C-alpha positions in Angstrom: 88.4 187.1 103.5 87.4 189.9 105.9 89.5 193.1 105.5 89.8 196.2 107.5 86.5 198.0 106.6 84.8 195.0 107.9 86.6 194.7 111.2 86.1 198.4 111.7 82.6 198.1 111.5 82.0 195.4 113.9 84.1 197.3 116.5 81.7 200.1 115.9 78.2 198.0 115.8 79.8 196.2 119.7 80.9 199.6 120.8 77.3 201.1 120.2 75.6 198.3 122.0 78.0 198.1 124.8 77.6 201.5 125.4 73.8 202.0 124.9 73.8 198.9 127.7 76.0 201.0 129.9 74.3 204.1 129.5 70.9 201.7 130.1 72.6 200.7 133.4 73.6 204.0 134.6 70.1 205.3 133.9 68.4 202.3 135.8 70.9 203.3 138.9 68.6 205.1 141.6 69.5 207.0 145.0 67.1 206.4 147.6 67.7 208.7 150.1 66.5 208.4 153.7 66.2 210.6 156.5 66.5 209.5 160.7 64.3 211.1 163.0 64.8 210.2 166.6 62.8 211.8 169.5 66.4 211.7 171.4 69.9 209.8 171.1 69.9 206.8 172.9 72.4 203.8 172.9 69.7 201.5 172.0 68.5 203.5 168.7 72.5 203.7 167.7 72.4 200.0 167.9 69.1 199.5 166.0 70.1 202.2 163.5 73.5 200.2 162.9 72.2 196.9 162.6 69.5 199.0 160.2 71.7 200.0 157.8 73.6 197.0 157.7 70.2 195.1 157.0 69.5 198.0 154.2 72.8 196.8 152.5 72.4 193.3 152.5 68.6 193.8 151.1 69.2 196.2 148.3 69.0 195.7 144.7 72.0 196.0 142.7 70.9 199.1 141.0 69.6 201.0 143.8 71.8 202.6 146.2 70.2 203.4 149.7 71.5 206.3 151.4 71.3 208.1 155.0 71.2 211.9 154.2 73.3 214.1 156.8 70.6 217.0 155.9 67.4 214.3 156.7 68.8 213.8 160.4 67.3 215.1 163.4 67.0 214.4 167.0 64.9 216.3 169.4 66.9 215.6 172.6 63.9 214.5 174.2 62.0 217.3 173.8 58.7 217.6 172.6 58.3 221.3 171.6 61.6 220.6 169.8 60.5 217.5 167.8 57.5 219.3 166.8 59.9 222.2 165.2 62.1 219.7 163.5 58.9 217.8 162.1 58.2 221.0 160.4 61.7 221.7 158.9 61.7 218.2 157.9 58.3 218.3 156.1 59.6 221.0 153.9 63.2 219.6 153.8 63.5 218.4 149.9 65.3 215.3 149.0 64.4 212.8 151.1 62.8 209.7 149.7 61.7 207.8 153.1 61.9 209.8 156.9 63.2 206.3 159.6 61.6 207.5 162.5 62.5 205.8 166.3 60.5 206.4 169.8 57.5 208.3 170.6 55.9 211.5 169.4 58.0 212.2 166.6 55.6 209.9 164.0 52.5 212.1 165.3 54.5 215.0 164.7 55.8 214.4 160.9 51.9 213.5 160.4 50.6 216.4 162.1 53.4 218.8 160.0 51.8 217.3 156.4 54.9 215.4 156.0 53.6 213.6 153.0 56.5 211.2 151.7 56.7 207.5 153.5 57.6 207.2 157.1 58.7 204.2 158.9 58.3 204.2 162.6 60.4 202.0 164.6 61.1 201.2 168.6 56.9 201.8 169.7 56.0 200.7 172.7 52.5 200.4 171.7 51.1 202.0 168.3 47.9 200.8 168.4 47.5 202.7 171.6 49.1 205.7 170.3 46.7 205.8 167.4 49.3 205.1 164.8 47.5 201.5 163.9 43.8 201.3 163.6 41.3 198.5 164.7 42.0 196.8 161.2 45.6 196.9 162.1 46.6 198.9 159.5 48.3 202.4 159.7 46.2 205.4 160.0 48.2 207.3 156.7 49.1 205.6 153.4 52.5 207.2 153.8 53.1 205.2 157.2 54.0 201.9 158.1 54.9 200.7 161.7 56.4 197.7 163.4 53.9 196.5 166.1 55.6 193.5 168.4 52.4 191.5 169.6 52.4 190.2 172.8 55.9 191.5 173.4 55.1 192.8 177.0 52.9 189.6 177.9 55.7 187.4 176.6 58.0 189.6 179.0 56.4 189.4 181.9 55.6 185.4 181.4 59.1 184.7 181.4 59.9 187.1 184.5 57.5 185.4 186.7 59.1 181.8 185.5 62.2 183.1 186.1 61.5 184.7 190.2 58.3 184.3 192.4 56.5 187.9 192.3 54.1 189.6 194.4 54.3 193.2 193.8 55.8 194.4 190.6 56.9 197.8 189.4 56.2 199.3 186.2 58.3 202.5 184.9 58.3 203.2 181.4 58.5 206.4 179.1 54.8 207.3 177.5 53.8 208.9 174.4 50.9 210.1 175.9 48.2 209.8 178.7 46.1 207.0 176.1 49.5 205.0 175.7 50.4 205.2 179.5 46.6 203.7 180.4 46.8 201.0 177.5 50.0 199.6 178.8 49.2 199.6 182.3 45.9 197.5 181.5 48.2 195.2 180.1 50.2 194.6 182.6 47.8 194.7 184.6 45.8 191.6 183.0 48.9 189.7 183.2 49.1 190.4 186.8 45.6 189.2 187.5 46.8 186.0 185.6 49.8 185.5 187.4 49.0 186.7 190.6 50.5 189.7 191.0 50.0 193.3 192.2 51.4 196.2 189.5 52.3 199.2 190.7 53.6 202.2 188.7 54.7 205.4 189.3 55.7 208.7 187.2 58.6 211.9 187.7 59.0 214.2 185.2 61.9 217.0 184.7 61.8 220.3 183.6 60.7 219.9 180.1 57.7 217.8 180.8 59.9 214.5 179.9 59.3 211.4 181.7 62.6 211.2 184.2 63.3 207.5 185.4 65.0 208.2 188.4 62.1 210.5 190.0 59.9 207.8 189.1 61.8 204.9 190.8 61.9 206.9 193.8 57.9 207.1 194.2 57.9 203.1 193.9 57.7 201.4 197.5 60.9 199.7 198.5 58.8 196.0 199.1 58.3 195.4 195.2 60.2 192.1 193.8 60.7 193.3 190.6 60.4 196.2 188.2 59.9 195.8 184.8 61.5 198.5 182.3 60.1 199.9 178.9 62.6 201.6 176.7 65.0 203.9 178.8 64.4 207.0 176.4 65.8 210.0 177.5 69.0 208.9 179.4 72.5 208.6 178.2 74.6 205.8 178.6 75.9 206.9 181.9 72.8 207.4 183.2 71.2 204.2 182.3 74.2 202.5 184.0 73.6 204.4 187.3 69.8 203.7 186.9 70.6 200.0 186.6 73.4 200.1 189.2 70.8 202.0 191.9 68.3 199.1 191.2 70.6 196.4 191.7 71.5 198.2 194.9 68.4 198.2 196.3 68.3 194.2 195.6 65.3 194.9 192.7 65.6 192.9 189.6 64.9 194.8 186.5 63.7 193.1 183.6 63.9 195.4 180.3 61.9 195.4 177.3 64.7 196.3 175.4 67.3 193.9 174.4 70.9 192.2 175.4 72.7 195.8 175.4 70.9 196.9 178.6 71.4 193.2 180.7 75.4 194.0 179.6 75.0 197.1 181.6 73.2 196.1 184.5 70.0 195.0 183.9 68.6 191.8 185.4 67.2 190.2 182.2 65.6 190.4 179.1 63.5 188.3 176.7 64.6 189.6 173.6 68.5 189.5 173.5 68.7 189.5 170.0 65.8 190.9 168.6 67.4 194.2 167.4 68.4 192.1 164.3 64.5 190.7 163.2 63.9 193.7 163.8 66.1 196.1 161.8 65.5 192.9 159.1 62.1 193.6 159.3 61.9 197.1 158.6 64.9 197.0 156.3 62.5 194.8 154.0 59.8 197.3 154.4 62.2 200.0 153.0 63.3 197.8 149.8 59.8 197.2 149.1 58.8 201.3 149.6 62.0 202.1 147.4 60.5 199.5 144.9 57.1 201.7 144.8 54.8 199.9 147.2 52.6 202.0 149.4 53.6 201.6 152.8 50.2 201.0 154.3 50.2 197.7 152.4 53.3 196.3 154.3 53.5 194.1 156.9 52.9 195.8 160.4 52.9 192.6 163.0 55.9 191.0 163.6 57.9 189.4 167.1 61.2 189.2 167.0 63.1 186.1 169.0 62.6 185.3 172.7 66.2 184.4 173.7 66.8 185.1 177.2 69.4 186.7 178.4 70.4 187.0 182.1 72.9 189.6 183.8 74.9 186.8 186.3 76.2 189.8 188.8 73.2 191.4 188.7 71.0 188.3 190.1 73.7 187.7 192.5 73.4 191.0 193.7 69.3 190.9 194.2 70.0 187.2 195.5 68.4 185.3 192.9 69.1 181.6 192.2 68.1 179.7 189.2 67.6 176.5 188.1 69.8 174.6 185.8 67.3 174.7 183.1 67.3 178.3 183.1 71.2 178.6 183.3 71.6 176.4 180.0 68.9 177.9 177.9 69.7 181.8 178.8 72.9 183.9 177.9 74.4 184.7 181.0 76.7 188.0 180.6 79.3 186.6 183.3 79.9 188.5 186.4 83.1 190.4 186.9 85.7 189.6 188.9 85.0 189.5 192.6 87.3 191.7 194.3 87.8 189.0 196.4 89.3 187.2 193.5 92.9 186.1 194.2 95.0 187.9 191.7 97.9 185.5 190.2 100.9 185.4 187.5 102.3 182.4 186.5 105.0 183.0 189.1 103.0 184.3 192.0 100.7 180.9 191.5 103.8 178.8 191.9 105.0 180.7 195.3 101.5 180.0 196.5 101.1 176.6 195.8 104.9 176.1 197.3 103.5 177.6 200.4 100.2 175.9 201.0 100.2 172.4 199.1 100.6 169.7 201.6 102.3 167.9 199.3 105.3 170.0 198.8 105.4 170.8 202.1 105.4 167.6 203.5 109.0 166.7 201.5 110.3 169.9 204.4 109.4 167.4 207.1 111.3 165.0 205.3 114.4 166.9 204.6 114.0 167.5 208.8 113.3 163.7 209.3 116.8 163.1 207.1 118.6 166.1 209.2 118.2 164.6 212.4 118.8 161.0 212.0 122.3 162.4 210.8 122.4 164.0 213.8 121.5 160.9 215.6 124.4 158.8 213.5 127.0 161.6 214.7 125.7 161.5 218.3 127.2 158.1 218.1 130.7 158.8 218.8 129.7 161.2 221.2 130.7 159.9 224.8 128.0 158.3 226.9 127.5 159.2 230.5 125.5 157.5 232.8 125.1 157.3 237.1 124.2 154.9 239.1 122.9 154.9 242.7 121.6 152.6 245.3 120.7 152.6 249.0 119.1 149.8 251.2 119.0 148.1 253.9 119.9 144.4 254.6 119.4 141.6 257.1 120.5 138.4 256.2 122.7 137.4 259.4 125.8 138.5 257.9 127.3 139.1 260.8 126.7 135.7 262.0 126.6 133.8 258.5 129.9 135.3 256.5 133.2 136.0 257.3 133.0 139.7 255.3 132.0 142.6 257.8 129.2 143.3 255.5 126.7 146.3 257.1 122.8 145.9 257.3 122.8 149.4 256.0 124.8 149.8 252.4 124.9 152.7 250.0 126.7 152.7 246.6 127.0 155.6 243.6 128.8 155.1 240.6 129.9 157.7 237.7 130.4 155.7 234.5 131.8 157.3 231.0 132.4 155.5 227.7 133.8 156.8 224.8 133.6 155.1 221.2 137.7 155.6 220.2 137.1 153.9 216.8 134.0 152.3 215.1 133.8 152.1 211.0 130.6 151.2 211.8 129.4 153.7 213.4 131.3 156.1 210.8 129.6 154.8 207.7 126.2 155.4 209.6 127.5 158.9 209.7 128.3 158.9 206.3 124.4 157.1 205.3 122.8 159.5 207.0 124.8 162.4 205.2 123.6 160.3 202.0 119.9 160.0 202.6 119.9 163.6 204.2 121.1 164.6 200.6 118.2 162.3 198.9 115.7 163.9 200.8 116.7 167.1 199.6 117.0 165.8 196.0 113.6 164.4 196.3 112.2 168.1 197.6 113.6 169.5 194.5 111.7 166.8 192.2 108.8 168.1 194.2 109.3 171.2 193.6 109.5 170.6 190.0 106.4 168.4 190.2 104.5 170.9 191.2 106.0 173.9 189.2 104.4 171.6 186.3 101.5 170.9 187.7 100.7 174.5 188.3 101.6 175.3 184.9 99.4 172.9 183.4 96.7 173.7 185.5 97.3 177.3 185.1 97.7 177.4 181.3 94.4 175.0 181.0 92.7 177.3 183.0 93.2 180.2 180.4 92.3 178.2 177.8 89.1 176.8 178.8 88.4 180.4 179.8 89.4 181.2 176.1 87.1 178.4 174.8 84.0 179.7 176.8 84.4 183.1 175.2 84.6 181.1 172.0 81.4 179.3 172.6 79.9 182.3 173.6 80.4 184.4 170.8 79.7 182.1 167.8 76.3 181.2 170.0 75.6 184.7 169.2 76.2 184.4 165.9 73.5 181.5 166.1 71.5 183.6 167.7 72.3 186.2 165.1 71.2 184.1 162.0 68.3 182.7 163.8 66.5 186.4 164.2 67.4 186.2 160.3 66.0 182.9 159.3 63.1 183.7 161.7 62.4 187.0 159.8 63.1 185.5 156.1 60.4 182.8 157.0 58.0 184.8 157.9 58.2 188.0 155.4 60.3 187.2 152.5 59.7 183.1 151.9 57.5 180.9 153.5 59.9 177.9 152.0 62.4 179.1 153.8 60.9 177.2 157.0 63.9 174.3 156.7 67.0 177.3 157.8 64.9 178.2 160.3 65.0 174.6 162.0 68.4 174.5 160.9 69.8 177.3 163.2 67.6 176.3 165.9 69.1 172.9 165.5 72.8 175.1 165.9 71.2 177.0 168.8 70.8 173.6 170.5 74.4 172.7 169.8 75.7 175.7 170.8 74.4 175.5 174.3 75.6 172.5 174.8 79.2 173.0 173.9 79.0 176.3 176.3 77.9 174.1 178.9 80.4 171.8 178.0 83.8 174.3 178.3 82.0 175.8 181.3 82.3 172.6 182.9 85.6 171.9 181.7 86.5 175.8 182.7 85.2 174.8 186.8 87.6 171.6 186.8 90.4 173.8 186.1 89.6 176.2 189.0 88.7 173.1 191.2 92.5 172.4 189.9 94.3 175.1 191.1 92.3 175.5 193.9 93.3 172.4 195.1 97.1 173.4 194.2 96.6 176.3 196.0 95.0 174.6 199.0 92.3 177.1 199.0 88.5 176.5 198.8 87.4 175.1 195.3 85.2 177.8 194.6 87.5 180.3 195.3 87.5 183.2 192.5 90.5 183.2 190.6 92.1 185.9 188.4 95.1 185.0 186.4 97.5 186.7 184.0 97.5 185.8 180.5 100.2 187.3 179.1 102.3 184.4 180.0 100.6 182.4 176.8 99.5 184.6 174.7 99.9 184.8 171.0 102.3 187.6 170.4 104.9 185.4 173.0 104.9 182.4 170.4 105.8 185.1 167.6 108.7 185.9 169.2 109.9 182.5 170.1 109.6 181.5 166.3 112.7 183.5 165.3 114.9 181.6 167.9 113.4 178.3 167.1 114.1 179.5 162.8 117.8 179.9 163.6 117.6 176.7 165.6 116.1 174.4 162.4 118.1 176.5 159.8 121.4 174.8 160.3 122.2 171.2 159.9 122.5 169.0 162.9 121.9 172.1 164.9 118.8 170.6 166.3 120.5 167.3 167.5 122.9 169.5 169.0 120.6 171.4 171.0 118.9 168.4 172.4 122.3 166.6 173.2 122.8 170.3 174.6 119.7 169.9 177.0 120.3 166.2 177.6 123.8 167.0 179.2 122.4 169.8 181.4 119.5 166.9 182.4 122.7 164.7 183.4 123.8 167.7 185.7 120.1 169.1 187.1 117.6 166.8 186.9 116.7 165.5 190.1 115.6 161.9 189.3 118.7 161.2 187.8 120.9 162.9 190.8 118.5 160.9 193.1 119.5 157.8 191.6 123.0 158.9 191.8 122.6 159.1 195.4 121.0 155.6 195.7 123.8 153.9 194.5 126.3 155.7 197.2 123.8 154.5 200.1 123.4 151.2 198.8 126.7 151.1 199.1 127.2 152.3 202.3 125.1 149.9 202.9 127.1 147.2 202.3 130.1 148.7 204.1 127.8 148.6 207.1 127.8 145.1 206.5 131.3 144.6 206.2 131.9 146.8 209.2 130.5 144.8 211.5 133.4 142.7 211.8 135.7 145.0 212.5 137.1 145.4 216.1 135.7 148.7 218.0 137.4 149.8 220.0 136.1 152.4 223.4 137.2 153.7 226.7 135.7 153.2 229.7 135.8 154.3 233.2 134.1 154.8 236.6 134.1 156.7 239.7 132.7 155.4 242.6 131.6 155.7 246.3 130.4 152.9 248.4 129.5 152.2 251.8 128.6 148.8 253.0 130.9 147.5 255.2 130.4 147.6 259.3 133.4 149.6 260.6 135.7 148.1 263.0 137.6 150.7 264.7 141.2 149.8 265.1 140.9 146.8 263.3 140.4 148.5 259.4 138.2 151.5 258.4 136.4 151.1 254.8 137.8 153.5 252.2 134.7 154.6 250.3 135.7 156.2 246.9 137.1 154.3 244.3 138.0 154.1 240.6 138.4 152.1 237.3 139.8 152.7 233.7 139.7 150.2 231.1 140.2 150.0 227.3 137.4 147.6 225.4 137.9 145.5 222.4 135.0 144.1 220.9 135.7 141.8 217.8 132.4 139.7 216.5 133.4 136.1 215.5 130.7 134.8 213.9 126.6 135.4 213.9 125.8 132.7 212.0 125.0 133.1 208.1 122.7 136.6 208.5 125.4 138.9 207.5 126.3 136.9 203.8 122.7 136.6 202.8 122.3 140.1 203.7 125.4 141.3 201.7 124.0 139.3 199.0 120.5 141.1 198.9 122.3 144.5 199.1 124.4 143.5 196.1 121.5 142.8 193.9 119.8 145.6 195.1 122.6 148.0 193.8 122.4 146.4 190.5 119.1 146.8 190.5 119.7 150.5 191.7 122.2 150.8 188.9 120.1 149.8 185.8 117.1 151.3 187.0 119.5 154.5 186.7 120.5 153.7 183.1 117.0 153.2 182.6 115.9 156.7 183.8 119.0 158.3 182.3 117.6 156.8 178.5 113.8 157.7 179.4 115.0 161.2 180.4 116.9 161.6 177.1 114.3 160.4 174.9 111.8 162.6 176.5 113.7 165.4 175.9 114.3 164.7 172.3 110.7 163.8 171.7 109.3 167.0 173.6 111.9 169.2 171.3 110.8 167.6 168.4 107.2 168.2 169.7 107.9 171.8 170.2 109.6 172.4 167.0 106.2 171.0 165.0 104.1 172.5 167.0 106.0 176.0 166.4 106.0 175.3 162.5 102.4 174.8 162.7 101.5 177.6 164.4 102.2 180.6 161.9 99.9 178.6 159.5 97.1 177.7 161.9 96.8 181.8 163.3 97.2 182.8 159.4 94.3 180.1 158.7 92.1 181.7 161.8 92.4 184.9 160.2 91.2 183.8 156.9 88.6 181.6 158.1 87.2 184.5 160.4 87.8 186.9 157.4 85.9 184.5 155.0 83.0 184.1 157.5 82.1 187.6 157.5 81.9 187.6 153.8 79.8 184.7 154.1 77.7 185.6 156.6 76.9 189.2 154.7 76.1 187.3 151.0 73.7 184.8 153.5 71.8 187.8 154.7 71.3 189.1 151.6 70.5 185.8 149.8 73.6 185.2 147.7 74.4 182.4 149.8 72.1 179.4 150.8 72.3 178.3 154.7 74.8 175.3 154.0 77.7 177.7 152.6 77.1 179.4 155.6 77.1 176.6 158.4 80.6 175.1 156.3 81.9 178.6 156.9 80.6 179.2 160.2 81.9 175.4 161.6 85.1 175.8 160.3 86.1 178.9 161.3 84.9 177.7 165.0 86.9 174.8 164.5 90.2 176.4 163.4 89.5 179.1 166.5 89.5 176.2 168.7 92.2 174.6 167.0 94.4 177.6 167.2 93.3 177.9 171.3 94.4 174.4 171.8 97.4 174.5 170.0 98.8 177.4 171.5 98.3 175.5 174.8 99.8 172.7 173.5 103.0 174.8 172.8 103.4 176.2 176.3 102.3 173.3 177.7 105.3 171.0 176.0 107.6 173.5 176.6 107.3 173.8 180.3 107.4 169.6 180.1 110.5 170.0 178.5 111.9 172.6 181.3 110.6 170.3 183.8 112.4 166.9 182.1 115.7 169.1 181.8 115.4 169.7 185.7 115.2 173.8 185.2 113.3 175.5 188.4 111.6 178.4 187.2 110.9 179.1 190.9 114.5 178.5 192.0 115.4 180.7 188.9 112.5 183.5 189.9 111.5 183.2 186.0 108.7 181.7 184.0 109.6 178.4 182.3 109.6 180.4 178.8 111.9 182.8 180.0 114.4 179.8 180.9 113.8 178.0 177.6 114.8 181.2 175.7 117.7 182.1 177.7 119.5 178.8 177.5 118.4 178.8 174.0 119.9 182.1 173.2 122.7 180.9 175.5 123.5 177.8 173.0 122.5 179.3 169.5 125.6 182.2 170.6 128.3 179.4 171.2 
């Protein structure tokens, strides 16, 4: 048996072994200190540095800690003398293993100052022209590695000339020196000779002899077709935005050498939308190799990042540029901001607009007016009928010779007649029938109001949902572009067997573009629907308030819904409560009740035709038709009469009997349809409540799943960049996160759409109430729960 001493001995051995292993691991851990030297601060430099740090962390070996040290940071504020001074200070600074340089001058200044540690040169416009790379395409110093982007300027100009016709091209760029200036101009002019455009360049300098873009722009002629911009050095973000805005106001499209960040700020286009990723990856790869002991000058120099096209839609519009469908499909379109001409709507404003302008709804107002006038016409049947008749003429029929009556040849007569109905059941029923038809038209108008409310609400929700889906499609395309840049760099530098990754991401890019096209089309269709409901031009820009369907709004409802379903039978009681409200409020049920009354009135009219009708008839007349015979008689001209009139139909064949049977059958049909409508309404309310509750119970889990999927995608993306996860793993995470984000938006839209349909089925009009469908639903739900 093993004794205590044996166990103690084994423990000591294990402790020694583990301790030596840990000590060895600690000894092997390395801190690699990185400095950062730039000619001046720039937004594009900041973005590049952030991406570089990310890629360094992704590629760093576990035993090496890559650190950007604060004392190694220097910025020359775009002053050449300052850069020279800082270069000398950095050369004398200890504790920097590698210096990252960005922009003009700084590499030359470090080499001139005798800096002997590794230098990594980034964001150089033409390093071959500045003499940083020799004719053999190797850096001129052993401690230097440079990034050369072969044919980038040529590729950019080729893309630009395919986008717009160019006869005169303005060229503005910040040269490191005269040699680089001449080299870049020659490269652009060479492309111009091939592509058929003239190159016009200009220069301007500030008090520190630093290139000034605004001054250079003022030197360009006004008739240039476009301008090609090099890196916008020596300008802060506000100046960059102002500069690009000025070009747009001059209707001069600016194609930028830099990436999508400047297109977001107003540049017309770039051919290197996401190349900052591959640029950072390429240089991070070299930093890791240098940290592992390789000589900088032996590392790769040439690498061309991605050539994805990005276009600013608003700048293109201001410059009057139109594109063919292929360009719009392939490019990343930075959408225009909402136009100042856009109509701003919340949901209630949208409904008010539709009610005021939609022809379908406006027609119901005329129908109500028509029914009102028909009722007044029926009432007018009880008003007296008054008429005047008169005649005058000359008659020569030898009445004196042929007749005993002393008729005059000249005859005149006039009568004033009045007839007043005293009693008529038929007319009374017609008045009642007119009033009921007016009531029915008002109910039809209310139903049209509910229908237009629902139509606008669903179109409004669909439009907001389509806009969100467009944003997601665009964001996920950018993720694909990012990974495509990673795959391209990995294939070029790290592992030529990774061609499959590169091709797979190119395939994903095509799928992402297809989804964006579909999403844009669906968004356009929802905008057309809304504008049609508003009776506006179909291309009228709209700006919709999205608060009505926000995720926060959903969570506010969930507590109430939880109270509803937490008590046994409470949900059924609430459904019955809604049915009772619908019986009172819903226009379809109200309309059937009125139709039954109308049919009964028609039956009464059929019956009342055989009841007597009493009337009073009076006449006041004037006549002059007799020949005066003095001494014998004198004609009395004034006459009058008053009669009571009774009319009683006795027999008119069998029409009334057949009509009555038809009306009875129609009444029975309407009553059955009324019962069916109530059953359908009840079923709809029960189904919609169940659907709403079902969605509400799923939403929290779906929202949480979305959060987890996005977090997981972020982790897996980092692992993919570092090489710890293969493409299958990151694609699975990517597709899952994308699907759950789309599902979340659609589910939220279904929730609010279902609630809107439920309020419509109950008969609540939020236009009349002055509140949204959600506010009305919540108020009735709270009212029910407090009972």
